[in-house]
A tleap script that builds the chain and sets N, CA, C and O, in Angstrom:
source leaprc.protein.ff14SB
mol = sequence {
  NSER ALA LEU PHE VAL LYS LYS GLY GLU LYS
  ARG GLY ILE GLY GLY ILE PHE PHE ASP ASP
  VAL ASP TYR PRO SER GLN GLU GLN ALA PHE
  GLY PHE VAL GLN SER CYS ALA ASN ALA VAL
  ILE PRO SER TYR ILE PRO LEU VAL ALA LYS
  HIE LYS ASP ASP ALA TYR GLY HIE HIE GLU
  ARG GLU TRP GLN LEU LEU ARG ARG GLY ARG
  TYR VAL GLU PHE ASN LEU ILE TYR ASP ARG
  GLY THR LYS PHE GLY LEU TYR THR PRO GLY
  ALA ARG TYR GLU SER ILE LEU MET SER LEU
  PRO LEU SER ALA LYS TRP MET TYR MET HIE
  VAL PRO GLU GLU SER SER LYS GLU GLY GLN
  LEU MET SER VAL LEU LYS ASN PRO ARG ASP
  TRP LEU GLY ILE GLU GLY LYS THR CLYS
}
set mol.1.N position { 0.839 -1.175 0.000 }
set mol.1.CA position { 0.000 0.000 0.000 }
set mol.1.C position { 0.890 1.246 0.000 }
set mol.1.O position { 1.996 1.230 0.539 }
set mol.2.N position { 0.400 2.301 -0.599 }
set mol.2.CA position { 1.188 3.519 -0.749 }
set mol.2.C position { 1.388 4.225 0.590 }
set mol.2.O position { 0.546 4.137 1.483 }
set mol.3.N position { 2.503 4.919 0.713 }
set mol.3.CA position { 2.850 5.617 1.947 }
set mol.3.C position { 2.397 7.069 1.898 }
set mol.3.O position { 2.675 7.783 0.934 }
set mol.4.N position { 1.705 7.497 2.935 }
set mol.4.CA position { 1.302 8.888 3.121 }
set mol.4.C position { 2.409 9.520 3.948 }
set mol.4.O position { 2.374 9.481 5.178 }
set mol.5.N position { 3.396 10.102 3.268 }
set mol.5.CA position { 4.652 10.528 3.881 }
set mol.5.C position { 4.436 11.479 5.059 }
set mol.5.O position { 4.976 11.242 6.139 }
set mol.6.N position { 3.669 12.534 4.876 }
set mol.6.CA position { 3.495 13.542 5.934 }
set mol.6.C position { 2.867 12.968 7.194 }
set mol.6.O position { 3.142 13.449 8.294 }
set mol.7.N position { 2.031 11.950 7.053 }
set mol.7.CA position { 1.348 11.364 8.206 }
set mol.7.C position { 2.098 10.150 8.747 }
set mol.7.O position { 1.801 9.674 9.843 }
set mol.8.N position { 3.072 9.645 7.980 }
set mol.8.CA position { 3.818 8.467 8.414 }
set mol.8.C position { 2.968 7.221 8.470 }
set mol.8.O position { 3.163 6.364 9.332 }
set mol.9.N position { 2.014 7.118 7.545 }
set mol.9.CA position { 1.127 5.960 7.559 }
set mol.9.C position { 0.873 5.463 6.142 }
set mol.9.O position { 0.974 6.211 5.170 }
set mol.10.N position { 0.545 4.195 6.055 }
set mol.10.CA position { 0.177 3.600 4.776 }
set mol.10.C position { -1.263 3.964 4.452 }
set mol.10.O position { -2.050 4.273 5.346 }
set mol.11.N position { -1.598 3.925 3.186 }
set mol.11.CA position { -2.949 4.263 2.750 }
set mol.11.C position { -3.942 3.158 3.100 }
set mol.11.O position { -5.136 3.419 3.248 }
set mol.12.N position { -3.456 1.935 3.232 }
set mol.12.CA position { -4.329 0.813 3.560 }
set mol.12.C position { -3.540 -0.300 4.209 }
set mol.12.O position { -2.351 -0.148 4.490 }
set mol.13.N position { -4.205 -1.430 4.449 }
set mol.13.CA position { -3.530 -2.531 5.138 }
set mol.13.C position { -3.075 -3.633 4.201 }
set mol.13.O position { -2.508 -4.627 4.653 }
set mol.14.N position { -3.303 -3.483 2.941 }
set mol.14.CA position { -2.878 -4.525 2.013 }
set mol.14.C position { -3.391 -4.233 0.625 }
set mol.14.O position { -3.673 -3.088 0.269 }
set mol.15.N position { -3.504 -5.269 -0.135 }
set mol.15.CA position { -3.976 -5.098 -1.490 }
set mol.15.C position { -2.825 -5.097 -2.473 }
set mol.15.O position { -1.663 -5.275 -2.107 }
set mol.16.N position { -3.173 -4.896 -3.709 }
set mol.16.CA position { -2.190 -4.911 -4.784 }
set mol.16.C position { -2.283 -3.578 -5.508 }
set mol.16.O position { -3.361 -3.162 -5.933 }
set mol.17.N position { -1.166 -2.927 -5.641 }
set mol.17.CA position { -1.120 -1.656 -6.346 }
set mol.17.C position { 0.086 -1.700 -7.259 }
set mol.17.O position { 1.211 -1.902 -6.802 }
set mol.18.N position { -0.142 -1.511 -8.537 }
set mol.18.CA position { 0.986 -1.505 -9.456 }
set mol.18.C position { 0.681 -0.612 -10.648 }
set mol.18.O position { -0.466 -0.468 -11.072 }
set mol.19.N position { 1.725 -0.027 -11.164 }
set mol.19.CA position { 1.662 0.804 -12.364 }
set mol.19.C position { 2.705 0.286 -13.343 }
set mol.19.O position { 3.717 -0.290 -12.945 }
set mol.20.N position { 2.450 0.495 -14.610 }
set mol.20.CA position { 3.452 0.215 -15.644 }
set mol.20.C position { 3.965 -1.222 -15.627 }
set mol.20.O position { 5.151 -1.455 -15.862 }
set mol.21.N position { 3.094 -2.180 -15.352 }
set mol.21.CA position { 3.529 -3.578 -15.310 }
set mol.21.C position { 3.496 -4.161 -16.718 }
set mol.21.O position { 2.459 -4.145 -17.381 }
set mol.22.N position { 4.626 -4.670 -17.164 }
set mol.22.CA position { 4.678 -5.392 -18.436 }
set mol.22.C position { 5.688 -6.531 -18.368 }
set mol.22.O position { 6.112 -7.056 -19.397 }
set mol.23.N position { 6.066 -6.905 -17.165 }
set mol.23.CA position { 7.035 -7.975 -16.964 }
set mol.23.C position { 6.368 -9.097 -16.202 }
set mol.23.O position { 5.647 -8.787 -15.254 }
set mol.24.N position { 6.529 -10.333 -16.508 }
set mol.24.CA position { 7.366 -10.862 -17.574 }
set mol.24.C position { 6.771 -10.650 -18.966 }
set mol.24.O position { 7.513 -10.596 -19.947 }
set mol.25.N position { 5.434 -10.529 -19.070 }
set mol.25.CA position { 4.809 -10.168 -20.343 }
set mol.25.C position { 3.444 -9.567 -20.024 }
set mol.25.O position { 2.910 -9.757 -18.931 }
set mol.26.N position { 2.891 -8.844 -20.987 }
set mol.26.CA position { 1.564 -8.261 -20.766 }
set mol.26.C position { 0.516 -9.353 -20.586 }
set mol.26.O position { -0.423 -9.192 -19.807 }
set mol.27.N position { 0.675 -10.463 -21.305 }
set mol.27.CA position { -0.280 -11.565 -21.181 }
set mol.27.C position { -0.242 -12.165 -19.777 }
set mol.27.O position { -1.288 -12.458 -19.198 }
set mol.28.N position { 0.956 -12.349 -19.231 }
set mol.28.CA position { 1.070 -12.904 -17.884 }
set mol.28.C position { 0.576 -11.906 -16.837 }
set mol.28.O position { -0.031 -12.299 -15.841 }
set mol.29.N position { 0.833 -10.631 -17.060 }
set mol.29.CA position { 0.325 -9.611 -16.138 }
set mol.29.C position { -1.203 -9.618 -16.152 }
set mol.29.O position { -1.836 -9.518 -15.101 }
set mol.30.N position { -1.791 -9.736 -17.338 }
set mol.30.CA position { -3.247 -9.786 -17.443 }
set mol.30.C position { -3.790 -11.049 -16.779 }
set mol.30.O position { -4.830 -11.003 -16.121 }
set mol.31.N position { -3.101 -12.167 -16.943 }
set mol.31.CA position { -3.504 -13.407 -16.271 }
set mol.31.C position { -3.491 -13.252 -14.760 }
set mol.31.O position { -4.372 -13.762 -14.067 }
set mol.32.N position { -2.486 -12.543 -14.252 }
set mol.32.CA position { -2.404 -12.276 -12.816 }
set mol.32.C position { -3.602 -11.448 -12.360 }
set mol.32.O position { -4.218 -11.749 -11.337 }
set mol.33.N position { -3.929 -10.408 -13.121 }
set mol.33.CA position { -5.063 -9.555 -12.776 }
set mol.33.C position { -6.361 -10.366 -12.809 }
set mol.33.O position { -7.212 -10.208 -11.933 }
set mol.34.N position { -6.515 -11.226 -13.808 }
set mol.34.CA position { -7.712 -12.063 -13.885 }
set mol.34.C position { -7.816 -12.994 -12.682 }
set mol.34.O position { -8.897 -13.148 -12.114 }
set mol.35.N position { -6.710 -13.615 -12.289 }
set mol.35.CA position { -6.758 -14.535 -11.144 }
set mol.35.C position { -7.093 -13.782 -9.860 }
set mol.35.O position { -7.789 -14.312 -8.994 }
set mol.36.N position { -6.608 -12.562 -9.733 }
set mol.36.CA position { -6.956 -11.742 -8.561 }
set mol.36.C position { -8.449 -11.422 -8.568 }
set mol.36.O position { -9.121 -11.540 -7.543 }
set mol.37.N position { -8.958 -11.019 -9.721 }
set mol.37.CA position { -10.380 -10.684 -9.827 }
set mol.37.C position { -11.249 -11.902 -9.518 }
set mol.37.O position { -12.289 -11.776 -8.872 }
set mol.38.N position { -10.829 -13.066 -9.974 }
set mol.38.CA position { -11.600 -14.285 -9.718 }
set mol.38.C position { -11.590 -14.693 -8.251 }
set mol.38.O position { -12.435 -15.480 -7.825 }
set mol.39.N position { -10.655 -14.174 -7.481 }
set mol.39.CA position { -10.567 -14.510 -6.055 }
set mol.39.C position { -11.401 -13.579 -5.177 }
set mol.39.O position { -11.584 -13.860 -3.993 }
set mol.40.N position { -11.907 -12.484 -5.730 }
set mol.40.CA position { -12.605 -11.489 -4.906 }
set mol.40.C position { -13.851 -12.070 -4.245 }
set mol.40.O position { -13.970 -12.019 -3.020 }
set mol.41.N position { -14.767 -12.611 -5.011 }
set mol.41.CA position { -16.033 -13.097 -4.446 }
set mol.41.C position { -15.806 -14.225 -3.440 }
set mol.41.O position { -16.349 -14.159 -2.338 }
set mol.42.N position { -15.019 -15.267 -3.775 }
set mol.42.CA position { -14.805 -16.326 -2.774 }
set mol.42.C position { -14.128 -15.831 -1.495 }
set mol.42.O position { -14.312 -16.422 -0.432 }
set mol.43.N position { -13.357 -14.766 -1.587 }
set mol.43.CA position { -12.701 -14.209 -0.400 }
set mol.43.C position { -13.617 -13.267 0.366 }
set mol.43.O position { -13.570 -13.205 1.594 }
set mol.44.N position { -14.440 -12.540 -0.357 }
set mol.44.CA position { -15.255 -11.490 0.249 }
set mol.44.C position { -16.477 -12.032 0.991 }
set mol.44.O position { -16.829 -11.527 2.057 }
set mol.45.N position { -17.117 -13.045 0.438 }
set mol.45.CA position { -18.342 -13.583 1.046 }
set mol.45.C position { -18.119 -14.048 2.483 }
set mol.45.O position { -18.945 -13.732 3.340 }
set mol.46.N position { -17.046 -14.782 2.795 }
set mol.46.CA position { -16.835 -15.160 4.201 }
set mol.46.C position { -16.632 -13.945 5.120 }
set mol.46.O position { -17.047 -13.974 6.279 }
set mol.47.N position { -16.004 -12.895 4.619 }
set mol.47.CA position { -15.830 -11.682 5.430 }
set mol.47.C position { -17.175 -11.021 5.725 }
set mol.47.O position { -17.422 -10.577 6.847 }
set mol.48.N position { -18.033 -10.960 4.724 }
set mol.48.CA position { -19.364 -10.387 4.923 }
set mol.48.C position { -20.140 -11.227 5.928 }
set mol.48.O position { -20.776 -10.683 6.831 }
set mol.49.N position { -20.094 -12.545 5.777 }
set mol.49.CA position { -20.809 -13.432 6.706 }
set mol.49.C position { -20.311 -13.244 8.138 }
set mol.49.O position { -21.108 -13.228 9.077 }
set mol.50.N position { -19.009 -13.103 8.305 }
set mol.50.CA position { -18.427 -12.953 9.641 }
set mol.50.C position { -18.811 -11.626 10.291 }
set mol.50.O position { -19.006 -11.570 11.506 }
set mol.51.N position { -18.922 -10.565 9.507 }
set mol.51.CA position { -19.107 -9.226 10.075 }
set mol.51.C position { -20.484 -8.614 9.835 }
set mol.51.O position { -20.705 -7.451 10.172 }
set mol.52.N position { -21.413 -9.378 9.260 }
set mol.52.CA position { -22.712 -8.802 8.906 }
set mol.52.C position { -23.500 -8.279 10.100 }
set mol.52.O position { -24.346 -7.400 9.939 }
set mol.53.N position { -23.239 -8.799 11.285 }
set mol.53.CA position { -23.967 -8.352 12.473 }
set mol.53.C position { -23.152 -7.414 13.362 }
set mol.53.O position { -23.592 -7.065 14.458 }
set mol.54.N position { -21.975 -7.004 12.904 }
set mol.54.CA position { -21.163 -6.070 13.685 }
set mol.54.C position { -21.918 -4.751 13.868 }
set mol.54.O position { -22.694 -4.338 13.006 }
set mol.55.N position { -21.676 -4.111 14.992 }
set mol.55.CA position { -22.314 -2.821 15.263 }
set mol.55.C position { -21.833 -1.774 14.263 }
set mol.55.O position { -20.661 -1.739 13.888 }
set mol.56.N position { -22.757 -0.932 13.847 }
set mol.56.CA position { -22.411 0.198 12.985 }
set mol.56.C position { -23.349 1.335 13.336 }
set mol.56.O position { -24.550 1.277 13.071 }
set mol.57.N position { -22.788 2.358 13.930 }
set mol.57.CA position { -23.587 3.505 14.341 }
set mol.57.C position { -22.838 4.794 14.082 }
set mol.57.O position { -21.982 4.866 13.201 }
set mol.58.N position { -23.167 5.806 14.856 }
set mol.58.CA position { -22.583 7.137 14.674 }
set mol.58.C position { -21.054 7.111 14.787 }
set mol.58.O position { -20.362 7.719 13.971 }
set mol.59.N position { -20.532 6.416 15.789 }
set mol.59.CA position { -19.081 6.357 16.006 }
set mol.59.C position { -18.365 5.762 14.786 }
set mol.59.O position { -17.360 6.302 14.325 }
set mol.60.N position { -18.891 4.652 14.275 }
set mol.60.CA position { -18.277 3.997 13.114 }
set mol.60.C position { -18.393 4.873 11.866 }
set mol.60.O position { -17.472 4.922 11.051 }
set mol.61.N position { -19.527 5.563 11.718 }
set mol.61.CA position { -19.709 6.455 10.570 }
set mol.61.C position { -18.715 7.617 10.624 }
set mol.61.O position { -18.142 7.990 9.600 }
set mol.62.N position { -18.511 8.183 11.800 }
set mol.62.CA position { -17.544 9.270 11.944 }
set mol.62.C position { -16.142 8.800 11.546 }
set mol.62.O position { -15.416 9.520 10.861 }
set mol.63.N position { -15.764 7.594 11.975 }
set mol.63.CA position { -14.452 7.047 11.630 }
set mol.63.C position { -14.351 6.830 10.120 }
set mol.63.O position { -13.321 7.128 9.515 }
set mol.64.N position { -15.420 6.313 9.516 }
set mol.64.CA position { -15.428 6.103 8.071 }
set mol.64.C position { -15.219 7.432 7.342 }
set mol.64.O position { -14.454 7.494 6.380 }
set mol.65.N position { -15.885 8.480 7.786 }
set mol.65.CA position { -15.736 9.784 7.144 }
set mol.65.C position { -14.322 10.333 7.308 }
set mol.65.O position { -13.783 10.943 6.385 }
set mol.66.N position { -13.721 10.121 8.476 }
set mol.66.CA position { -12.332 10.556 8.684 }
set mol.66.C position { -11.376 9.803 7.766 }
set mol.66.O position { -10.462 10.405 7.201 }
set mol.67.N position { -11.571 8.500 7.609 }
set mol.67.CA position { -10.707 7.713 6.721 }
set mol.67.C position { -10.904 8.145 5.270 }
set mol.67.O position { -9.947 8.191 4.497 }
set mol.68.N position { -12.137 8.460 4.904 }
set mol.68.CA position { -12.380 8.974 3.557 }
set mol.68.C position { -11.677 10.313 3.357 }
set mol.68.O position { -11.165 10.596 2.274 }
set mol.69.N position { -11.655 11.125 4.393 }
set mol.69.CA position { -10.925 12.391 4.321 }
set mol.69.C position { -9.447 12.161 4.077 }
set mol.69.O position { -8.816 12.888 3.310 }
set mol.70.N position { -8.893 11.145 4.733 }
set mol.70.CA position { -7.480 10.811 4.549 }
set mol.70.C position { -7.241 10.349 3.107 }
set mol.70.O position { -6.211 10.665 2.513 }
set mol.71.N position { -8.197 9.601 2.551 }
set mol.71.CA position { -8.111 9.155 1.159 }
set mol.71.C position { -8.070 10.369 0.220 }
set mol.71.O position { -7.274 10.408 -0.717 }
set mol.72.N position { -8.929 11.351 0.479 }
set mol.72.CA position { -8.946 12.565 -0.341 }
set mol.72.C position { -7.599 13.275 -0.248 }
set mol.72.O position { -7.033 13.678 -1.265 }
set mol.73.N position { -7.085 13.427 0.976 }
set mol.73.CA position { -5.774 14.063 1.157 }
set mol.73.C position { -4.721 13.351 0.321 }
set mol.73.O position { -3.970 13.984 -0.421 }
set mol.74.N position { -4.674 12.029 0.449 }
set mol.74.CA position { -3.665 11.255 -0.270 }
set mol.74.C position { -3.804 11.463 -1.777 }
set mol.74.O position { -2.823 11.749 -2.464 }
set mol.75.N position { -5.022 11.318 -2.281 }
set mol.75.CA position { -5.207 11.432 -3.727 }
set mol.75.C position { -4.798 12.795 -4.257 }
set mol.75.O position { -4.172 12.882 -5.313 }
set mol.76.N position { -5.136 13.844 -3.552 }
set mol.76.CA position { -4.829 15.183 -4.048 }
set mol.76.C position { -3.364 15.561 -3.871 }
set mol.76.O position { -2.845 16.380 -4.630 }
set mol.77.N position { -2.692 14.979 -2.885 }
set mol.77.CA position { -1.298 15.345 -2.616 }
set mol.77.C position { -0.300 14.405 -3.290 }
set mol.77.O position { 0.709 14.862 -3.828 }
set mol.78.N position { -0.569 13.100 -3.267 }
set mol.78.CA position { 0.438 12.124 -3.694 }
set mol.78.C position { 0.099 11.311 -4.940 }
set mol.78.O position { 1.002 10.944 -5.692 }
set mol.79.N position { -1.170 11.024 -5.174 }
set mol.79.CA position { -1.513 10.069 -6.227 }
set mol.79.C position { -1.013 10.529 -7.595 }
set mol.79.O position { -1.346 11.614 -8.071 }
set mol.80.N position { -0.213 9.677 -8.203 }
set mol.80.CA position { 0.421 10.013 -9.478 }
set mol.80.C position { -0.602 10.277 -10.579 }
set mol.80.O position { -0.463 11.232 -11.343 }
set mol.81.N position { -1.623 9.439 -10.659 }
set mol.81.CA position { -2.638 9.605 -11.696 }
set mol.81.C position { -3.456 10.871 -11.515 }
set mol.81.O position { -3.757 11.569 -12.483 }
set mol.82.N position { -3.814 11.165 -10.272 }
set mol.82.CA position { -4.582 12.379 -9.995 }
set mol.82.C position { -3.758 13.617 -10.324 }
set mol.82.O position { -4.251 14.548 -10.962 }
set mol.83.N position { -2.506 13.626 -9.888 }
set mol.83.CA position { -1.643 14.779 -10.173 }
set mol.83.C position { -1.444 14.954 -11.676 }
set mol.83.O position { -1.465 16.075 -12.184 }
set mol.84.N position { -1.250 13.841 -12.384 }
set mol.84.CA position { -1.094 13.909 -13.836 }
set mol.84.C position { -2.329 14.556 -14.455 }
set mol.84.O position { -2.217 15.458 -15.284 }
set mol.85.N position { -3.503 14.088 -14.046 }
set mol.85.CA position { -4.738 14.628 -14.590 }
set mol.85.C position { -4.932 16.099 -14.285 }
set mol.85.O position { -5.362 16.868 -15.144 }
set mol.86.N position { -4.613 16.491 -13.054 }
set mol.86.CA position { -4.804 17.888 -12.659 }
set mol.86.C position { -3.867 18.837 -13.396 }
set mol.86.O position { -4.207 20.001 -13.609 }
set mol.87.N position { -2.693 18.352 -13.785 }
set mol.87.CA position { -1.711 19.215 -14.453 }
set mol.87.C position { -1.702 19.052 -15.971 }
set mol.87.O position { -0.855 19.631 -16.651 }
set mol.88.N position { -2.630 18.272 -16.502 }
set mol.88.CA position { -2.722 18.095 -17.946 }
set mol.88.C position { -3.485 19.280 -18.545 }
set mol.88.O position { -4.595 19.585 -18.109 }
set mol.89.N position { -2.895 19.945 -19.539 }
set mol.89.CA position { -3.595 21.076 -20.165 }
set mol.89.C position { -4.951 20.634 -20.713 }
set mol.89.O position { -5.066 19.598 -21.367 }
set mol.90.N position { -5.966 21.433 -20.434 }
set mol.90.CA position { -7.309 21.139 -20.924 }
set mol.90.C position { -8.034 20.061 -20.139 }
set mol.90.O position { -9.091 19.592 -20.560 }
set mol.91.N position { -7.479 19.665 -19.005 }
set mol.91.CA position { -8.094 18.600 -18.207 }
set mol.91.C position { -9.472 19.030 -17.715 }
set mol.91.O position { -9.700 20.196 -17.395 }
set mol.92.N position { -10.377 18.071 -17.661 }
set mol.92.CA position { -11.700 18.314 -17.083 }
set mol.92.C position { -11.622 17.913 -15.616 }
set mol.92.O position { -11.663 16.728 -15.285 }
set mol.93.N position { -11.510 18.897 -14.747 }
set mol.93.CA position { -11.321 18.623 -13.325 }
set mol.93.C position { -12.465 17.810 -12.730 }
set mol.93.O position { -12.252 16.996 -11.831 }
set mol.94.N position { -13.666 18.030 -13.226 }
set mol.94.CA position { -14.806 17.276 -12.715 }
set mol.94.C position { -14.595 15.777 -12.913 }
set mol.94.O position { -14.923 14.978 -12.035 }
set mol.95.N position { -14.050 15.402 -14.060 }
set mol.95.CA position { -13.799 13.984 -14.335 }
set mol.95.C position { -12.765 13.417 -13.373 }
set mol.95.O position { -12.892 12.281 -12.918 }
set mol.96.N position { -11.750 14.200 -13.066 }
set mol.96.CA position { -10.683 13.752 -12.168 }
set mol.96.C position { -11.211 13.616 -10.744 }
set mol.96.O position { -10.901 12.649 -10.048 }
set mol.97.N position { -12.005 14.585 -10.321 }
set mol.97.CA position { -12.498 14.598 -8.941 }
set mol.97.C position { -13.667 13.640 -8.708 }
set mol.97.O position { -14.081 13.451 -7.564 }
set mol.98.N position { -14.201 13.039 -9.759 }
set mol.98.CA position { -15.305 12.083 -9.612 }
set mol.98.C position { -14.908 10.864 -8.785 }
set mol.98.O position { -15.776 10.178 -8.246 }
set mol.99.N position { -13.613 10.584 -8.678 }
set mol.99.CA position { -13.177 9.418 -7.903 }
set mol.99.C position { -13.200 9.678 -6.399 }
set mol.99.O position { -13.030 8.750 -5.609 }
set mol.100.N position { -13.408 10.926 -5.999 }
set mol.100.CA position { -13.424 11.248 -4.574 }
set mol.100.C position { -14.761 10.846 -3.956 }
set mol.100.O position { -15.789 10.856 -4.633 }
set mol.101.N position { -14.746 10.495 -2.672 }
set mol.101.CA position { -16.001 10.110 -2.014 }
set mol.101.C position { -16.959 11.297 -1.915 }
set mol.101.O position { -16.536 12.450 -1.830 }
set mol.102.N position { -18.257 10.992 -1.928 }
set mol.102.CA position { -19.253 12.054 -1.815 }
set mol.102.C position { -19.211 12.722 -0.448 }
set mol.102.O position { -19.461 13.921 -0.326 }
set mol.103.N position { -18.892 11.940 0.577 }
set mol.103.CA position { -18.838 12.462 1.943 }
set mol.103.C position { -17.494 12.131 2.560 }
set mol.103.O position { -17.003 11.009 2.435 }
set mol.104.N position { -16.905 13.107 3.223 }
set mol.104.CA position { -15.631 12.916 3.914 }
set mol.104.C position { -15.573 13.935 5.046 }
set mol.104.O position { -16.375 14.867 5.102 }
set mol.105.N position { -14.612 13.742 5.947 }
set mol.105.CA position { -14.512 14.636 7.097 }
set mol.105.C position { -13.056 14.774 7.503 }
set mol.105.O position { -12.262 13.846 7.350 }
set mol.106.N position { -12.719 15.945 8.021 }
set mol.106.CA position { -11.383 16.192 8.541 }
set mol.106.C position { -11.500 16.710 9.966 }
set mol.106.O position { -12.380 17.515 10.273 }
set mol.107.N position { -10.616 16.249 10.829 }
set mol.107.CA position { -10.513 16.776 12.192 }
set mol.107.C position { -9.050 17.122 12.407 }
set mol.107.O position { -8.164 16.327 12.094 }
set mol.108.N position { -8.807 18.277 12.928 }
set mol.108.CA position { -7.436 18.737 13.130 }
set mol.108.C position { -6.721 17.864 14.151 }
set mol.108.O position { -7.177 17.720 15.285 }
set mol.109.N position { -5.590 17.280 13.738 }
set mol.109.CA position { -4.706 16.500 14.612 }
set mol.109.C position { -5.442 15.368 15.339 }
set mol.109.O position { -5.142 15.079 16.498 }
set mol.110.N position { -6.393 14.736 14.670 }
set mol.110.CA position { -7.167 13.663 15.309 }
set mol.110.C position { -6.300 12.425 15.538 }
set mol.110.O position { -5.642 11.945 14.615 }
set mol.111.N position { -6.302 11.917 16.751 }
set mol.111.CA position { -5.594 10.680 17.093 }
set mol.111.C position { -6.551 9.822 17.910 }
set mol.111.O position { -6.947 10.222 19.005 }
set mol.112.N position { -6.932 8.647 17.400 }
set mol.112.CA position { -7.838 7.791 18.174 }
set mol.112.C position { -7.120 7.173 19.378 }
set mol.112.O position { -5.893 7.083 19.400 }
set mol.113.N position { -7.899 6.751 20.373 }
set mol.113.CA position { -7.316 6.078 21.532 }
set mol.113.C position { -6.633 4.795 21.073 }
set mol.113.O position { -7.180 4.049 20.261 }
set mol.114.N position { -5.430 4.542 21.596 }
set mol.114.CA position { -4.652 3.374 21.173 }
set mol.114.C position { -5.410 2.069 21.336 }
set mol.114.O position { -5.282 1.179 20.496 }
set mol.115.N position { -6.197 1.931 22.399 }
set mol.115.CA position { -6.876 0.667 22.682 }
set mol.115.C position { -8.142 0.462 21.853 }
set mol.115.O position { -8.707 -0.631 21.857 }
set mol.116.N position { -8.595 1.493 21.142 }
set mol.116.CA position { -9.807 1.373 20.325 }
set mol.116.C position { -9.509 0.608 19.038 }
set mol.116.O position { -8.349 0.436 18.662 }
set mol.117.N position { -10.576 0.148 18.364 }
set mol.117.CA position { -10.400 -0.505 17.054 }
set mol.117.C position { -9.697 0.441 16.084 }
set mol.117.O position { -8.841 0.029 15.301 }
set mol.118.N position { -10.075 1.712 16.152 }
set mol.118.CA position { -9.481 2.710 15.269 }
set mol.118.C position { -7.997 2.895 15.580 }
set mol.118.O position { -7.176 3.027 14.672 }
set mol.119.N position { -7.665 2.905 16.859 }
set mol.119.CA position { -6.266 3.022 17.272 }
set mol.119.C position { -5.447 1.821 16.837 }
set mol.119.O position { -4.285 1.953 16.454 }
set mol.120.N position { -6.068 0.638 16.899 }
set mol.120.CA position { -5.379 -0.574 16.444 }
set mol.120.C position { -5.113 -0.506 14.942 }
set mol.120.O position { -4.042 -0.898 14.479 }
set mol.121.N position { -6.085 -0.011 14.187 }
set mol.121.CA position { -5.878 0.150 12.743 }
set mol.121.C position { -4.741 1.128 12.479 }
set mol.121.O position { -3.880 0.866 11.639 }
set mol.122.N position { -4.733 2.250 13.188 }
set mol.122.CA position { -3.676 3.237 12.981 }
set mol.122.C position { -2.305 2.653 13.305 }
set mol.122.O position { -1.314 3.002 12.663 }
set mol.123.N position { -2.244 1.774 14.290 }
set mol.123.CA position { -0.980 1.117 14.626 }
set mol.123.C position { -0.467 0.303 13.441 }
set mol.123.O position { 0.728 0.312 13.146 }
set mol.124.N position { -1.373 -0.398 12.765 }
set mol.124.CA position { -0.983 -1.194 11.594 }
set mol.124.C position { -0.597 -0.282 10.432 }
set mol.124.O position { 0.357 -0.574 9.711 }
set mol.125.N position { -1.321 0.813 10.244 }
set mol.125.CA position { -1.007 1.724 9.143 }
set mol.125.C position { 0.340 2.407 9.339 }
set mol.125.O position { 1.033 2.711 8.368 }
set mol.126.N position { 0.708 2.648 10.584 }
set mol.126.CA position { 1.997 3.287 10.873 }
set mol.126.C position { 3.133 2.276 11.005 }
set mol.126.O position { 4.301 2.637 10.864 }
set mol.127.N position { 2.804 1.022 11.272 }
set mol.127.CA position { 3.795 -0.054 11.417 }
set mol.127.C position { 3.307 -1.255 10.622 }
set mol.127.O position { 2.820 -2.226 11.202 }
set mol.128.N position { 3.432 -1.198 9.293 }
set mol.128.CA position { 2.874 -2.244 8.434 }
set mol.128.C position { 3.365 -3.643 8.798 }
set mol.128.O position { 4.489 -3.834 9.262 }
set mol.129.N position { 2.487 -4.604 8.570 }
set mol.129.CA position { 2.801 -6.009 8.823 }
set mol.129.C position { 2.950 -6.744 7.497 }
set mol.129.O position { 2.325 -6.392 6.497 }
set mol.130.N position { 3.772 -7.750 7.513 }
set mol.130.CA position { 3.899 -8.644 6.362 }
set mol.130.C position { 2.900 -9.772 6.591 }
set mol.130.O position { 3.252 -10.822 7.129 }
set mol.131.N position { 1.664 -9.553 6.185 }
set mol.131.CA position { 0.569 -10.473 6.478 }
set mol.131.C position { 0.815 -11.877 5.938 }
set mol.131.O position { 0.363 -12.851 6.540 }
set mol.132.N position { 1.516 -12.001 4.824 }
set mol.132.CA position { 1.707 -13.307 4.191 }
set mol.132.C position { 3.090 -13.899 4.406 }
set mol.132.O position { 3.346 -15.029 3.989 }
set mol.133.N position { 3.980 -13.164 5.045 }
set mol.133.CA position { 5.328 -13.676 5.271 }
set mol.133.C position { 6.166 -13.753 4.009 }
set mol.133.O position { 7.029 -14.622 3.888 }
set mol.134.N position { 5.918 -12.848 3.065 }
set mol.134.CA position { 6.656 -12.908 1.795 }
set mol.134.C position { 7.539 -11.694 1.552 }
set mol.134.O position { 8.282 -11.652 0.572 }
set mol.135.N position { 7.464 -10.708 2.436 }
set mol.135.CA position { 8.247 -9.491 2.233 }
set mol.135.C position { 9.734 -9.805 2.227 }
set mol.135.O position { 10.221 -10.579 3.051 }
set mol.136.N position { 10.440 -9.203 1.302 }
set mol.136.CA position { 11.881 -9.398 1.235 }
set mol.136.C position { 12.306 -10.609 0.419 }
set mol.136.O position { 13.496 -10.800 0.167 }
set mol.137.N position { 11.347 -11.429 0.005 }
set mol.137.CA position { 11.700 -12.580 -0.831 }
set mol.137.C position { 11.913 -12.107 -2.255 }
set mol.137.O position { 11.229 -11.201 -2.729 }
set mol.138.N position { 12.857 -12.721 -2.926 }
set mol.138.CA position { 13.147 -12.346 -4.311 }
set mol.138.C position { 12.440 -13.290 -5.257 }
set mol.138.O position { 11.905 -14.323 -4.854 }
set mol.139.N position { 12.449 -12.909 -6.536 }
set mol.139.CA position { 11.778 -13.712 -7.572 }
set mol.139.C position { 12.387 -15.080 -7.700 }
set mol.139.O position { 11.942 -15.879 -8.524 }
savepdb mol mol.pdb
quit
């Protein structure tokens, strides 16, 4: 996940992010993308089943809006594609900004309590984990 330098945190806890991939070949890169896409539903359904009854109220909504605000900050400050679009002559800014969430929130110097779920997430974002045990391995 991409690093939000000023905040010292990652943008997320995992996932796959790549640009300009053409190695070992475009066909193999496309095959990789297809296999990832085919894994989404079988991976996602158990997560939904596990968390479908989790509490979601005002507190969780506020946290969601704050995280969306962080996403907006990242996209406008660091995201290569967004910056490219914004600095392209004749760019339609509305098209570029359509990727931003409809609702977001910012709080000055907000730090959640360390023991909260939100604080635990921030700990992971500031101290990333190698969830699969593959970091540092070579091809």
